[in-house]
N, C-alpha and C positions, 0 to 999 in steps of 0.2 A: 504494500500500500504506500509506504513512504517512498520507495524507489520509483513507483509510477508517478507520484506527485512531483518528485524532483525532476524526473525526465520531462514532464509537462512544462515545468518552469523553464527548464533548459531550452526546450523547443520554442517557447514563447520568446525567450530572450534572443535566440538565434534569428527567429523570423523578424523580430523588431529591428535587430541590428542590420539585417539584409534588406530592409525596406519593404518586406512583404506586407506587414500590417498597414502601413501607409497606403500601399497600392490597393489593398483590399478595401480600405476606407473610401478611397476614390471611386472604386467600382460601386459600392453601395450608394455613394452620393449621386453618381450618374443614374443609377437605377431609380432612386427616389425622385430625381428630377423628371424622369420619364413617367413615373406613376402620378405625380401631382399635376402634370400638364395634359393637354388634350391629345397628345401623341398616343396615349394608351388605347384610344379608340381605333387607331390605325395599325398599330403593331402590338401583338399580345405581349404580356409580361414575360413569358417564357422565351419568346423569340428575342426580345430586347436583352434579357439577361444573358442569353447565349452569345449575342452579338457583342455585348460589352466585355464578357469574359474572353471571347476570342480575340478582341482587339488588345486587351491588356495582358493576357496570359497565353499568347499564341504558342509559346514553347510547351505548354501543357496540354494542348489539344491533340487528341489521338487521331492520326490519319492512317486509314487502312490502305 
C-alpha cells in the first residue's frame, strides 16, 4: 500500500516536471471552450475530444 502510494507520487512529480500536467490542463481548457460555445451543436463532444487529443498528443495515437 505504501509502495503504491509512493510510486503514484513519483509518477505525478515526473509528469509535472515533463510538462504533461500543463498540457493536459490545456486540453481540458480547449474542450471546455468547445462545450460552452455553440460549436457543440456542430461537432459532438467525443469527436472534439479526439481531435484535441490528436493535435496535442499525436505521438500517443495508435496507427494501424
